[in-house]
Residue frames relative to the residue before (quaternion, step in Angstrom):
aa qw qx qy qz dx dy dz
M 1.0000 0.0000 0.0000 0.0000 0.00 0.00 0.00
D 0.4235 -0.6825 0.5308 0.2704 3.57 -1.06 0.77
A 0.1921 0.7582 -0.6065 0.1431 3.57 -0.90 0.93
A 0.5606 -0.6300 0.4277 0.3255 3.55 -1.16 0.67
N 0.7831 -0.0939 0.1058 0.6056 3.57 1.04 -0.83
E 0.7385 -0.4147 0.2742 0.4555 3.56 -1.27 -0.03
G 0.6417 0.5260 -0.3290 0.4509 3.60 1.01 -0.77
D 0.6421 0.5147 -0.3142 0.4733 3.56 1.04 -0.82
L 0.6327 0.5308 -0.3226 0.4624 3.56 1.04 -0.79
E 0.6591 0.5076 -0.3123 0.4587 3.56 0.90 -0.89
L 0.6475 0.5182 -0.3163 0.4606 3.58 1.00 -0.81
R 0.6508 0.5114 -0.3156 0.4640 3.60 0.95 -0.86
L 0.6701 0.4919 -0.3069 0.4635 3.58 0.91 -0.84
R 0.6324 0.5380 -0.3394 0.4421 3.59 1.00 -0.78
R 0.6348 0.5281 -0.3273 0.4594 3.58 1.07 -0.73
M 0.6889 0.4491 -0.2725 0.4995 3.58 1.18 -0.52
G 0.5449 -0.6356 0.3830 0.3904 3.57 1.30 0.06
L 0.5861 0.5648 -0.3652 0.4517 3.58 1.19 0.53
D 0.3290 -0.7209 0.5766 0.1991 3.55 -1.29 0.46
L 0.4309 -0.6863 0.5278 0.2544 3.53 -1.09 0.79
I 0.1612 -0.7850 0.5920 0.0859 3.59 -0.72 1.07
T 0.7654 -0.1819 0.1398 0.6013 3.58 0.83 -0.98
C 0.0726 -0.7939 0.6030 0.0279 3.58 -1.17 0.50
K 0.0815 -0.7742 0.6266 0.0367 3.52 -1.26 0.51
Q 0.3797 -0.7277 0.5237 0.2281 3.58 -0.81 0.96
V 0.0414 -0.7854 0.6177 -0.0020 3.56 -0.97 0.94
D 0.5827 -0.5740 0.4279 0.3847 3.56 -1.26 0.32
E 0.7174 -0.4946 0.2923 0.3940 3.53 -1.32 0.39
K 0.6629 0.5109 -0.3186 0.4449 3.60 0.93 -0.84
T 0.6594 0.4985 -0.3044 0.4733 3.57 0.97 -0.89
A 0.6508 0.5144 -0.3171 0.4596 3.56 0.99 -0.82
S 0.6502 0.5116 -0.3266 0.4571 3.57 0.96 -0.81
F 0.6649 0.4937 -0.3106 0.4665 3.59 1.00 -0.82
A 0.6739 0.4989 -0.2993 0.4553 3.58 0.92 -0.90
A 0.7024 0.4718 -0.2690 0.4600 3.59 1.08 -0.71
G 0.7316 -0.4309 0.2497 0.4655 3.58 1.19 0.11
G 0.5951 -0.6152 0.3546 0.3765 3.59 1.25 0.32
K 0.7652 -0.3840 0.2805 0.4340 3.49 -1.35 -0.31
I 0.4390 -0.6611 0.5394 0.2817 3.54 -1.16 0.68
T 0.3076 -0.7962 0.5020 0.1391 3.55 -0.64 1.16
R 0.6651 -0.5000 0.3772 0.4067 3.53 -1.32 0.22
P 0.6172 0.5231 -0.3702 0.4565 3.67 0.96 -0.61
D 0.5935 0.5497 -0.3690 0.4576 3.61 1.10 -0.59
L 0.6743 0.4838 -0.2924 0.4751 3.57 0.95 -0.89
I 0.6201 0.5384 -0.3471 0.4528 3.59 1.04 -0.73
N 0.6667 0.4880 -0.3044 0.4741 3.58 0.92 -0.87
F 0.6239 0.5435 -0.3330 0.4523 3.57 1.05 -0.78
C 0.6820 0.4778 -0.2910 0.4710 3.60 0.90 -0.94
C 0.6192 0.5387 -0.3457 0.4548 3.61 1.02 -0.76
D 0.6797 0.4846 -0.2908 0.4676 3.58 0.89 -0.94
M 0.6603 0.5005 -0.3173 0.4614 3.60 0.95 -0.82
E 0.6169 0.5407 -0.3461 0.4552 3.59 1.04 -0.72
Q 0.6786 0.4890 -0.2936 0.4629 3.58 0.86 -0.95
M 0.6492 0.5161 -0.3237 0.4555 3.59 0.99 -0.77
N 0.6491 0.5071 -0.3195 0.4685 3.57 0.99 -0.81
R 0.6790 0.4769 -0.3000 0.4707 3.59 0.91 -0.82
S 0.6960 0.4636 -0.2767 0.4734 3.60 1.12 -0.60
G 0.4990 -0.6818 0.4110 0.3423 3.59 1.26 -0.11
I 0.4073 0.7003 -0.4909 0.3205 3.61 1.19 0.35
P 0.4976 -0.6490 0.4704 0.3316 3.66 -0.84 0.87
L 0.5866 -0.6200 0.3926 0.3426 3.55 -1.01 0.84
I 0.6642 0.5160 -0.3236 0.4335 3.58 0.88 -0.86
D 0.6374 0.4991 -0.3261 0.4881 3.59 1.07 -0.70
G 0.6424 0.5196 -0.3279 0.4581 3.57 1.01 -0.75
L 0.6419 0.5160 -0.3281 0.4627 3.60 1.00 -0.77
R 0.6251 0.5280 -0.3439 0.4606 3.58 1.02 -0.75
D 0.6628 0.5005 -0.3111 0.4619 3.58 0.93 -0.87
L 0.6598 0.5027 -0.3115 0.4636 3.57 0.96 -0.83
R 0.6194 0.5559 -0.3398 0.4379 3.56 1.01 -0.80
D 0.7177 0.4584 -0.2544 0.4584 3.56 0.97 -0.81
T 0.7554 0.3965 -0.2028 0.4806 3.61 1.18 -0.46
V 0.5429 0.6392 -0.4145 0.3532 3.62 1.15 -0.39
D 0.4667 -0.7157 0.4570 0.2472 3.59 -1.02 0.82
S 0.6702 0.5173 -0.3003 0.4393 3.58 0.98 -0.85
P 0.4227 -0.7074 0.4995 0.2672 3.66 -0.67 1.00
R 0.6485 0.5247 -0.3197 0.4494 3.56 0.99 -0.84
F 0.6740 0.4771 -0.2939 0.4814 3.58 0.93 -0.89
R 0.6059 0.5498 -0.3553 0.4520 3.60 1.08 -0.67
E 0.6338 0.5271 -0.3201 0.4669 3.56 1.07 -0.76
V 0.6461 0.5115 -0.3200 0.4674 3.59 0.98 -0.87
L 0.6730 0.4945 -0.2987 0.4618 3.60 0.91 -0.90
T 0.6044 0.5465 -0.3601 0.4542 3.59 1.10 -0.62
V 0.6646 0.4876 -0.2985 0.4812 3.58 0.93 -0.91
M 0.6454 0.5209 -0.3220 0.4567 3.61 0.97 -0.83
T 0.6364 0.5262 -0.3274 0.4593 3.60 0.99 -0.81
E 0.6750 0.4895 -0.2958 0.4662 3.56 0.91 -0.88
D 0.6321 0.5194 -0.3331 0.4688 3.59 1.06 -0.74
M 0.6583 0.4869 -0.3207 0.4761 3.62 0.97 -0.77
E 0.6152 0.5264 -0.3449 0.4749 3.59 1.07 -0.63
G 0.6728 0.4877 -0.2845 0.4781 3.57 1.20 -0.58
G 0.6849 -0.5234 0.2796 0.4229 3.61 1.25 0.09
K 0.5328 0.6279 -0.4234 0.3777 3.63 1.20 0.01
V 0.4372 -0.6587 0.5399 0.2890 3.56 -1.26 0.46
M 0.7340 -0.4559 0.2828 0.4164 3.55 -1.31 0.33
S 0.6741 0.5041 -0.3149 0.4385 3.60 0.83 -0.92
Q 0.6374 0.5123 -0.3304 0.4713 3.60 1.04 -0.69
C 0.6395 0.5127 -0.3250 0.4718 3.59 1.03 -0.73
L 0.6548 0.5031 -0.3120 0.4698 3.57 1.00 -0.77
A 0.6595 0.5331 -0.3097 0.4301 3.57 0.95 -0.90
A 0.6001 0.5726 -0.3578 0.4289 3.61 1.18 -0.42
H 0.7366 0.3258 -0.2005 0.5577 3.60 1.27 -0.17
P 0.0365 -0.8510 0.5237 0.0131 3.63 0.54 1.12
E 0.5987 0.5662 -0.3722 0.4270 3.61 1.16 -0.43
V 0.7053 0.4089 -0.2469 0.5237 3.60 1.27 -0.34
F 0.7964 0.1823 -0.0557 0.5740 3.57 0.81 -1.06
D 0.2936 -0.7878 0.5154 0.1659 3.57 -0.48 1.18
N 0.7487 -0.4223 0.2835 0.4252 3.52 -1.37 0.12
V 0.6402 0.5209 -0.3314 0.4572 3.60 1.00 -0.76
F 0.6280 0.5359 -0.3275 0.4595 3.58 0.94 -0.86
V 0.6902 0.4728 -0.2783 0.4718 3.58 0.82 -0.99
S 0.6503 0.5237 -0.3247 0.4444 3.61 0.94 -0.85
L 0.6673 0.4997 -0.3098 0.4573 3.57 0.93 -0.85
V 0.6477 0.5013 -0.3206 0.4759 3.60 0.95 -0.80
K 0.6363 0.5235 -0.3275 0.4624 3.56 1.01 -0.79
A 0.6495 0.4987 -0.3146 0.4800 3.58 1.00 -0.80
G 0.6268 0.5347 -0.3288 0.4615 3.58 1.07 -0.72
E 0.6297 0.5202 -0.3287 0.4741 3.58 1.06 -0.71
Q 0.6925 0.4892 -0.2825 0.4487 3.57 0.96 -0.86
T 0.7591 0.3726 -0.1943 0.4972 3.57 1.07 -0.76
G 0.4453 -0.7082 0.4438 0.3212 3.59 1.26 -0.17
R 0.5789 0.5810 -0.3685 0.4377 3.57 1.20 0.52
M 0.0860 0.8439 -0.5222 0.0879 3.55 0.93 0.93
A 0.6422 0.5298 -0.3390 0.4382 3.61 0.92 -0.84
E 0.6647 0.4986 -0.3057 0.4649 3.60 0.92 -0.88
V 0.6312 0.5374 -0.3332 0.4491 3.57 1.04 -0.81
F 0.6896 0.4618 -0.2920 0.4752 3.59 0.85 -0.93
E 0.6125 0.5355 -0.3593 0.4572 3.59 1.07 -0.63
N 0.6584 0.4963 -0.3012 0.4791 3.58 0.99 -0.83
L 0.6364 0.5271 -0.3275 0.4581 3.57 1.04 -0.76
V 0.6119 0.5370 -0.3483 0.4646 3.58 1.06 -0.71
S 0.6681 0.4945 -0.3017 0.4669 3.59 0.87 -0.92
S 0.6681 0.5119 -0.2983 0.4502 3.55 0.95 -0.89
L 0.6759 0.4887 -0.2945 0.4664 3.58 0.91 -0.92
K 0.6354 0.5134 -0.3333 0.4708 3.59 1.02 -0.74
W 0.6377 0.5150 -0.3292 0.4688 3.58 1.00 -0.78
Q 0.6435 0.5111 -0.3244 0.4685 3.60 0.97 -0.81
D 0.6455 0.5224 -0.3172 0.4581 3.57 0.98 -0.85
E 0.6539 0.4978 -0.3077 0.4795 3.58 0.98 -0.81
L 0.6459 0.5263 -0.3171 0.4531 3.56 1.02 -0.81
V 0.6432 0.5148 -0.3170 0.4699 3.57 0.99 -0.84
S 0.6579 0.5021 -0.3152 0.4644 3.58 0.93 -0.86
Q 0.6331 0.5189 -0.3331 0.4680 3.60 1.02 -0.74
T 0.6554 0.5119 -0.3120 0.4594 3.57 0.97 -0.86
K 0.6484 0.5048 -0.3182 0.4728 3.57 0.96 -0.83
R 0.6421 0.5188 -0.3203 0.4647 3.56 0.99 -0.82
L 0.6432 0.5268 -0.3157 0.4572 3.57 1.09 -0.72
L 0.7529 0.4226 -0.2106 0.4584 3.58 1.02 -0.81
I 0.5637 0.6345 -0.3987 0.3473 3.62 1.09 -0.57
Y 0.7030 0.4742 -0.2867 0.4459 3.60 0.73 -1.02
P 0.6640 0.4762 -0.3379 0.4671 3.68 0.80 -0.79
A 0.6374 0.5302 -0.3364 0.4466 3.60 0.98 -0.77
M 0.6658 0.4985 -0.3058 0.4633 3.58 0.94 -0.88
V 0.6658 0.4911 -0.3099 0.4685 3.58 0.92 -0.87
L 0.6352 0.5319 -0.3261 0.4554 3.58 1.00 -0.81
V 0.6465 0.5102 -0.3198 0.4685 3.58 0.96 -0.83
V 0.6527 0.5120 -0.3126 0.4627 3.58 0.97 -0.86
V 0.6513 0.5170 -0.3190 0.4547 3.58 0.93 -0.90
I 0.6764 0.4898 -0.3019 0.4598 3.57 0.84 -0.94
A 0.6558 0.5172 -0.3162 0.4500 3.60 0.93 -0.88
V 0.6676 0.4950 -0.3024 0.4668 3.58 0.93 -0.91
V 0.6684 0.4994 -0.3094 0.4562 3.60 0.86 -0.90
V 0.6520 0.5006 -0.3196 0.4713 3.60 0.95 -0.85
F 0.6393 0.5235 -0.3307 0.4560 3.59 0.93 -0.84
L 0.6760 0.4912 -0.3018 0.4589 3.57 0.86 -0.92
L 0.6962 0.4865 -0.2832 0.4453 3.59 0.89 -0.93
M 0.7473 0.4263 -0.2242 0.4578 3.59 0.97 -0.82
F 0.7979 0.2882 -0.1421 0.5100 3.62 1.06 -0.61
L 0.7421 0.4218 -0.2526 0.4556 3.60 0.70 -1.01
V 0.6862 0.5103 -0.3018 0.4216 3.59 0.76 -1.03
P 0.6541 0.5020 -0.3514 0.4435 3.69 0.81 -0.78
Q 0.6490 0.5121 -0.3343 0.4526 3.64 0.97 -0.72
V 0.6647 0.4892 -0.3033 0.4763 3.55 0.96 -0.82
V 0.6226 0.5435 -0.3365 0.4513 3.60 1.02 -0.77
G 0.6415 0.5212 -0.3257 0.4590 3.56 0.98 -0.82
L 0.6453 0.5159 -0.3152 0.4670 3.57 1.01 -0.80
L 0.6803 0.4955 -0.2958 0.4518 3.58 0.91 -0.91
K 0.6364 0.5352 -0.3348 0.4432 3.60 1.03 -0.74
T 0.6502 0.5163 -0.3285 0.4503 3.58 1.01 -0.75
M 0.6953 0.4590 -0.2724 0.4813 3.57 1.15 -0.55
G 0.3695 -0.7652 0.4673 0.2439 3.59 1.23 -0.21
V 0.3183 0.7627 -0.4969 0.2647 3.56 1.05 0.80
A 0.4562 -0.6489 0.5341 0.2925 3.57 -1.10 0.73
L 0.2928 -0.7949 0.5128 0.1393 3.55 -0.65 1.13
P 0.4437 -0.6743 0.5159 0.2868 3.60 -1.01 0.74
V 0.7091 -0.4837 0.3100 0.4088 3.53 -1.32 0.36
Q 0.6734 0.5057 -0.3194 0.4345 3.61 0.83 -0.94
T 0.6447 0.5057 -0.3350 0.4653 3.61 1.06 -0.64
K 0.6256 0.5239 -0.3431 0.4652 3.61 1.03 -0.73
V 0.6398 0.5158 -0.3273 0.4664 3.59 0.99 -0.79
L 0.6570 0.5053 -0.3079 0.4671 3.58 0.96 -0.85
I 0.6476 0.5079 -0.3233 0.4670 3.60 0.97 -0.79
F 0.6309 0.5268 -0.3322 0.4626 3.59 1.03 -0.77
A 0.6573 0.4989 -0.3060 0.4748 3.57 0.96 -0.88
S 0.6358 0.5251 -0.3273 0.4614 3.59 1.00 -0.76
N 0.6604 0.5075 -0.3085 0.4595 3.59 0.93 -0.88
V 0.6422 0.5209 -0.3249 0.4590 3.57 1.01 -0.82
V 0.6689 0.4998 -0.3062 0.4571 3.59 0.89 -0.92
I 0.6832 0.4841 -0.2959 0.4598 3.59 0.92 -0.89
A 0.7304 0.4417 -0.2537 0.4551 3.60 0.85 -0.91
Y 0.8148 0.2186 -0.0867 0.5298 3.58 0.97 -0.80
W 0.1710 0.8378 -0.5095 0.0964 3.61 1.08 0.63
P 0.6113 0.5364 -0.3974 0.4251 3.70 0.95 -0.56
I 0.6741 0.4776 -0.2958 0.4796 3.58 1.04 -0.78
V 0.6401 0.5491 -0.3259 0.4271 3.56 0.97 -0.91
F 0.7554 0.3637 -0.2024 0.5062 3.58 0.94 -0.93
G 0.6958 0.4919 -0.2852 0.4389 3.59 1.06 -0.64
A 0.5908 0.6094 -0.3665 0.3810 3.59 1.08 -0.67
P 0.6785 0.4695 -0.3301 0.4585 3.66 0.79 -0.81
A 0.6518 0.5046 -0.3219 0.4657 3.59 0.98 -0.80
L 0.6538 0.4983 -0.3123 0.4761 3.58 0.98 -0.83
A 0.6408 0.5189 -0.3300 0.4596 3.60 0.97 -0.79
A 0.6477 0.5108 -0.3249 0.4627 3.60 1.00 -0.81
I 0.6549 0.5054 -0.3175 0.4636 3.61 0.96 -0.81
V 0.6472 0.5092 -0.3167 0.4707 3.57 0.97 -0.87
L 0.6428 0.5287 -0.3244 0.4494 3.58 0.97 -0.84
V 0.6319 0.5335 -0.3309 0.4545 3.59 0.98 -0.83
F 0.6983 0.4691 -0.2794 0.4629 3.57 0.85 -0.97
V 0.6464 0.5118 -0.3240 0.4640 3.59 1.01 -0.77
V 0.6504 0.5149 -0.3141 0.4617 3.59 0.96 -0.87
R 0.6902 0.4729 -0.2870 0.4666 3.59 0.95 -0.81
G 0.7603 0.4123 -0.2131 0.4545 3.57 1.02 -0.70
N 0.7530 0.3245 -0.1847 0.5417 3.60 1.18 -0.38
P 0.3683 -0.7611 0.4846 0.2241 3.64 -0.40 1.16
A 0.6408 0.5298 -0.3432 0.4369 3.60 0.98 -0.75
V 0.6612 0.4828 -0.3031 0.4876 3.59 0.99 -0.83
A 0.6289 0.5330 -0.3349 0.4564 3.59 1.01 -0.77
Y 0.6371 0.5163 -0.3202 0.4743 3.59 1.02 -0.80
L 0.6581 0.5034 -0.3006 0.4723 3.59 0.97 -0.89
W 0.6409 0.5244 -0.3231 0.4580 3.58 1.01 -0.79
D 0.6569 0.4925 -0.3069 0.4814 3.61 0.96 -0.84
Y 0.6247 0.5306 -0.3297 0.4685 3.58 1.04 -0.73
T 0.6539 0.5169 -0.3063 0.4597 3.57 1.00 -0.88
K 0.6419 0.5298 -0.3292 0.4459 3.60 0.95 -0.82
L 0.6760 0.4971 -0.2957 0.4566 3.59 1.03 -0.75
H 0.7636 0.3671 -0.1886 0.4965 3.59 1.16 -0.50
L 0.3374 0.7177 -0.5288 0.3024 3.58 1.14 0.51
P 0.6435 -0.5936 0.3081 0.3724 3.62 -0.96 0.76
L 0.8138 0.2560 -0.1267 0.5060 3.61 0.74 -0.99
T 0.7646 0.3998 -0.2017 0.4635 3.55 0.79 -1.04
G 0.5482 0.6594 -0.3912 0.3341 3.59 1.14 -0.55
P 0.6983 0.4514 -0.2977 0.4692 3.65 0.73 -0.93
I 0.6315 0.5225 -0.3426 0.4591 3.61 1.02 -0.72
L 0.6538 0.5118 -0.3147 0.4600 3.59 0.93 -0.88
Q 0.6456 0.5200 -0.3238 0.4561 3.58 0.96 -0.83
K 0.6577 0.4963 -0.3133 0.4723 3.60 0.97 -0.81
I 0.6223 0.5338 -0.3432 0.4582 3.60 1.02 -0.75
I 0.6684 0.4973 -0.3046 0.4616 3.59 0.90 -0.90
L 0.6797 0.4831 -0.2997 0.4634 3.59 0.90 -0.88
A 0.6244 0.5210 -0.3431 0.4701 3.60 1.05 -0.69
R 0.6510 0.5018 -0.3207 0.4706 3.60 0.95 -0.84
F 0.6595 0.5068 -0.3222 0.4521 3.58 0.93 -0.85
A 0.6670 0.4995 -0.3088 0.4585 3.61 0.88 -0.92
N 0.6250 0.5477 -0.3347 0.4443 3.57 1.02 -0.79
F 0.7243 0.4270 -0.2469 0.4818 3.56 0.79 -1.04
F 0.5926 0.5598 -0.3626 0.4517 3.58 1.09 -0.65
A 0.6583 0.5027 -0.2988 0.4740 3.58 0.96 -0.89
L 0.6380 0.5291 -0.3229 0.4568 3.58 0.98 -0.85
M 0.7010 0.4688 -0.2774 0.4603 3.57 0.83 -0.98
Y 0.6486 0.5169 -0.3224 0.4563 3.58 1.00 -0.82
Q 0.6581 0.5003 -0.3025 0.4745 3.58 0.99 -0.83
S 0.6909 0.4798 -0.2791 0.4631 3.58 1.11 -0.63
G 0.6365 -0.5754 0.3213 0.4006 3.59 1.24 0.10
I 0.4724 0.6562 -0.4513 0.3776 3.59 1.25 0.12
T 0.5039 -0.6731 0.4486 0.3028 3.59 -0.90 0.89
V 0.6626 -0.5216 0.3589 0.4001 3.56 -1.25 0.47
L 0.6767 0.4971 -0.3044 0.4497 3.59 0.85 -0.92
D 0.6556 0.4943 -0.3145 0.4764 3.59 0.95 -0.81
A 0.6337 0.5248 -0.3289 0.4635 3.58 1.04 -0.78
I 0.6574 0.4939 -0.3184 0.4718 3.59 0.96 -0.78
R 0.6341 0.5198 -0.3370 0.4627 3.61 0.98 -0.77
T 0.6526 0.4822 -0.3137 0.4931 3.57 0.99 -0.77
G 0.6207 0.5602 -0.3383 0.4318 3.57 1.05 -0.75
E 0.5754 0.5863 -0.3782 0.4269 3.60 1.13 -0.56
E 0.6994 0.4744 -0.2663 0.4636 3.57 1.09 -0.70
I 0.7359 0.4538 -0.2419 0.4405 3.60 1.04 -0.66
V 0.5585 0.6232 -0.4117 0.3607 3.63 1.15 -0.33
G 0.3037 -0.8002 0.4777 0.1979 3.61 1.15 -0.48
N 0.6931 0.3763 -0.2761 0.5494 3.59 1.16 0.53
R 0.4462 -0.7366 0.4436 0.2479 3.56 -0.65 1.13
V 0.6207 0.5361 -0.3507 0.4521 3.60 1.05 -0.66
M 0.6787 0.4726 -0.2854 0.4844 3.57 0.92 -0.91
A 0.6405 0.5219 -0.3251 0.4600 3.59 1.01 -0.80
D 0.6373 0.5164 -0.3297 0.4674 3.58 1.02 -0.74
G 0.6388 0.5211 -0.3249 0.4636 3.59 1.03 -0.76
L 0.6634 0.4898 -0.3103 0.4729 3.58 0.96 -0.81
M 0.6175 0.5354 -0.3519 0.4563 3.59 1.04 -0.65
R 0.6606 0.4919 -0.3046 0.4784 3.58 1.00 -0.81
A 0.6202 0.5272 -0.3428 0.4690 3.57 1.09 -0.67
G 0.6430 0.5191 -0.3190 0.4640 3.57 1.00 -0.79
Q 0.6411 0.5206 -0.3203 0.4642 3.56 1.03 -0.75
Q 0.6561 0.5006 -0.3101 0.4720 3.57 1.00 -0.80
I 0.6394 0.5027 -0.3347 0.4759 3.61 1.01 -0.73
S 0.6395 0.5189 -0.3265 0.4639 3.58 1.00 -0.77
A 0.6836 0.4832 -0.2810 0.4694 3.57 1.14 -0.66
G 0.6973 -0.4959 0.2677 0.4429 3.59 1.24 0.02
E 0.5000 0.6436 -0.4408 0.3762 3.60 1.24 -0.05
S 0.5019 -0.6231 0.4966 0.3366 3.54 -1.20 0.47
L 0.6550 -0.5096 0.3739 0.4142 3.57 -1.23 0.38
T 0.6564 0.5242 -0.3183 0.4394 3.58 0.95 -0.87
E 0.6703 0.4903 -0.3047 0.4664 3.60 0.90 -0.91
A 0.6468 0.5249 -0.3307 0.4434 3.59 0.94 -0.85
F 0.6989 0.4538 -0.2809 0.4762 3.57 0.92 -0.84
R 0.5987 0.5433 -0.3630 0.4633 3.59 1.12 -0.57
N 0.6613 0.5228 -0.3075 0.4413 3.59 0.98 -0.81
L 0.5710 0.6041 -0.3864 0.3997 3.60 1.17 -0.44
G 0.2763 -0.7808 0.5113 0.2292 3.57 1.02 -0.79
L 0.5252 0.6509 -0.3951 0.3799 3.56 1.24 0.38
F 0.7313 0.4036 -0.2147 0.5062 3.57 1.16 -0.64
P 0.4694 -0.6600 0.4982 0.3095 3.62 -1.02 0.72
P 0.6922 -0.5016 0.3140 0.4131 3.60 -1.18 0.42
L 0.6171 0.5568 -0.3599 0.4239 3.62 1.01 -0.71
V 0.6611 0.4980 -0.3027 0.4726 3.58 0.99 -0.84
I 0.6331 0.5196 -0.3326 0.4676 3.57 0.99 -0.79
R 0.6406 0.5150 -0.3273 0.4661 3.58 1.01 -0.78
M 0.6215 0.5322 -0.3390 0.4643 3.61 1.04 -0.74
L 0.6533 0.5076 -0.3108 0.4679 3.56 0.95 -0.87
H 0.6492 0.5252 -0.3211 0.4467 3.57 0.96 -0.87
V 0.6593 0.4891 -0.3130 0.4776 3.60 0.94 -0.86
G 0.6660 0.5070 -0.3090 0.4516 3.60 0.92 -0.85
E 0.6716 0.4850 -0.3005 0.4727 3.56 0.98 -0.82
T 0.6658 0.5115 -0.3052 0.4495 3.58 1.00 -0.78
T 0.7480 0.4006 -0.2125 0.4846 3.58 0.94 -0.89
G 0.4915 -0.6669 0.4306 0.3581 3.59 1.23 -0.24
A 0.6009 0.5312 -0.3585 0.4778 3.59 1.29 0.19
L 0.0443 0.8456 -0.5287 0.0586 3.57 0.77 1.06
D 0.6267 0.5436 -0.3455 0.4386 3.58 1.03 -0.75
T 0.6340 0.5164 -0.3255 0.4748 3.60 1.06 -0.75
A 0.6465 0.5087 -0.3216 0.4689 3.60 0.98 -0.79
L 0.6575 0.5038 -0.3137 0.4642 3.58 0.97 -0.82
N 0.6403 0.5068 -0.3284 0.4746 3.58 1.03 -0.73
N 0.6212 0.5274 -0.3348 0.4732 3.59 1.09 -0.68
I 0.6318 0.5214 -0.3241 0.4732 3.57 1.05 -0.80
N 0.6349 0.5317 -0.3167 0.4625 3.55 1.00 -0.89
Y 0.6601 0.4924 -0.3013 0.4807 3.58 0.96 -0.89
F 0.6288 0.5557 -0.3260 0.4354 3.58 0.99 -0.89
Y 0.7333 0.4159 -0.2391 0.4818 3.56 0.79 -1.02
T 0.6147 0.5487 -0.3565 0.4405 3.61 1.00 -0.72
R 0.6643 0.4793 -0.3014 0.4880 3.56 0.95 -0.88
D 0.6483 0.5267 -0.3185 0.4481 3.57 0.98 -0.85
V 0.6441 0.5119 -0.3177 0.4714 3.58 1.01 -0.86
R 0.6559 0.5139 -0.3194 0.4512 3.60 0.89 -0.89
E 0.6741 0.4754 -0.2984 0.4801 3.59 0.93 -0.86
S 0.6487 0.5188 -0.3278 0.4501 3.61 0.98 -0.77
V 0.6436 0.5123 -0.3185 0.4710 3.58 1.01 -0.81
D 0.6533 0.5068 -0.3183 0.4637 3.59 0.93 -0.85
K 0.6604 0.4924 -0.3133 0.4725 3.59 0.95 -0.83
A 0.6499 0.5195 -0.3216 0.4520 3.56 0.97 -0.85
L 0.6394 0.5200 -0.3282 0.4617 3.58 1.01 -0.77
K 0.6739 0.4940 -0.2987 0.4611 3.57 0.90 -0.93
L 0.6977 0.4570 -0.2724 0.4798 3.60 1.06 -0.71
L 0.6662 0.5527 -0.3037 0.3980 3.56 1.05 -0.86
E 0.6536 0.5552 -0.3270 0.3970 3.57 0.89 -0.92
P 0.7162 0.3998 -0.2869 0.4949 3.66 0.72 -0.86
S 0.6072 0.5606 -0.3673 0.4268 3.62 1.05 -0.60
L 0.6767 0.4772 -0.2931 0.4780 3.57 0.95 -0.89
T 0.6301 0.5239 -0.3356 0.4646 3.57 1.00 -0.77
L 0.6501 0.5075 -0.3050 0.4763 3.57 1.00 -0.84
G 0.6404 0.5313 -0.3166 0.4553 3.58 1.02 -0.84
L 0.6400 0.5164 -0.3150 0.4738 3.56 1.00 -0.87
G 0.6605 0.5084 -0.3109 0.4567 3.58 0.94 -0.86
V 0.6496 0.5183 -0.3187 0.4558 3.60 0.97 -0.83
V 0.6528 0.5127 -0.3201 0.4566 3.60 0.92 -0.89
L 0.6788 0.4781 -0.2935 0.4738 3.58 0.85 -0.94
A 0.6404 0.5284 -0.3322 0.4475 3.60 1.00 -0.78
L 0.6435 0.5189 -0.3249 0.4594 3.60 0.99 -0.82
I 0.6650 0.5007 -0.3098 0.4595 3.57 0.92 -0.90
M 0.6858 0.4722 -0.2947 0.4689 3.57 0.84 -0.92
W 0.6133 0.5367 -0.3497 0.4621 3.60 1.05 -0.69
S 0.6717 0.4965 -0.2988 0.4616 3.58 0.91 -0.91
V 0.6899 0.4768 -0.2843 0.4646 3.59 1.03 -0.76
L 0.7781 0.4024 -0.1913 0.4427 3.57 0.81 -1.02
S 0.5377 0.6460 -0.4230 0.3387 3.64 1.10 -0.44
P 0.6537 0.4728 -0.3520 0.4747 3.69 0.90 -0.64
V 0.6174 0.5480 -0.3494 0.4433 3.57 1.04 -0.73
Y 0.6572 0.5023 -0.3060 0.4713 3.58 0.96 -0.83
D 0.6094 0.5402 -0.3488 0.4638 3.60 1.10 -0.66
I 0.6519 0.5083 -0.3181 0.4642 3.55 1.00 -0.84
L 0.6605 0.5058 -0.3100 0.4602 3.56 0.90 -0.91
G 0.6540 0.5288 -0.3193 0.4367 3.57 1.05 -0.71
K 0.6910 0.4721 -0.2777 0.4718 3.58 1.14 -0.57
L 0.5496 0.6175 -0.4058 0.3899 3.58 1.20 -0.28
K 0.2220 -0.7559 0.6047 0.1167 3.56 -1.11 0.76
F 0.2080 -0.7923 0.5663 0.0914 3.52 -0.74 1.08
């Protein structure tokens, strides 16, 4: 249980009808693991669904939190709801209670709930949050599905190549040396690669892992390198366009949610800088916000970014002109969501045969390099 000190812990337990027998302070990671681990996105979806129904039914929020606390399955989430209930009993509003748990409720979540409190549209806010979280969950599952097969094929290819280079090739080389056969170029290259892998296998296998670790630390510690890394991810041949569409769909979705909830355009853009998860995109949104502050229209500012296609810019222009900007943003979200789904499906259909073909080509080259001298020997034999 979260508590400031032993006295606070005893008071919280007494409110739950329990007595403190003994306690021990632990660090945050240990406490999270002992309390049931990380709170998942499905937990948040269920929470938003329940809060939406309670708001539409007229049930007071504090009573709803008590009911959720008693029925939620996750021990960790039950602990968070217990603290939130006590904070609301102490006079805090829902957004303040949510903001006290940034590891569970991010800045966008808190901002939307706060806007719902100010506009009296809490039910609509939670309904939109449910849709948004479900879309994120679907997007994550699509991304995992896109990466699982390539990862498995890559592991198989590496394992097969290493096995051939470390075990099969040395045996064949020994046989060829005893026969005194002149080796072709491709076989010499394969033997060289086999010798390198056998003699320097710690470097061969450790260097990529070490390079990845160094890259992670450099990206986290150097803003310029982090910016360059985000730029590179957006411009990769296959995954770059898909990633850019995912980011723009997420931004349009949250922008529409915040605009519908009464948050101003500039505040929504500032919040959007935090949720896009890419420094290049965040920098573009910051420049767009500066241009809007200087008097440019939303459409012109977004056109100047060069991130949105002409169709999206036209949607924004129509929405801004007619006063239905939220509808235009929802259309943009639908446009990119559909585009991302189609792009992922196409990438999956193209990736699977491509990787299978690549595996076949690699194995064929290795077997050709190994067996071509053997065939030469067999061709010279006289029966």
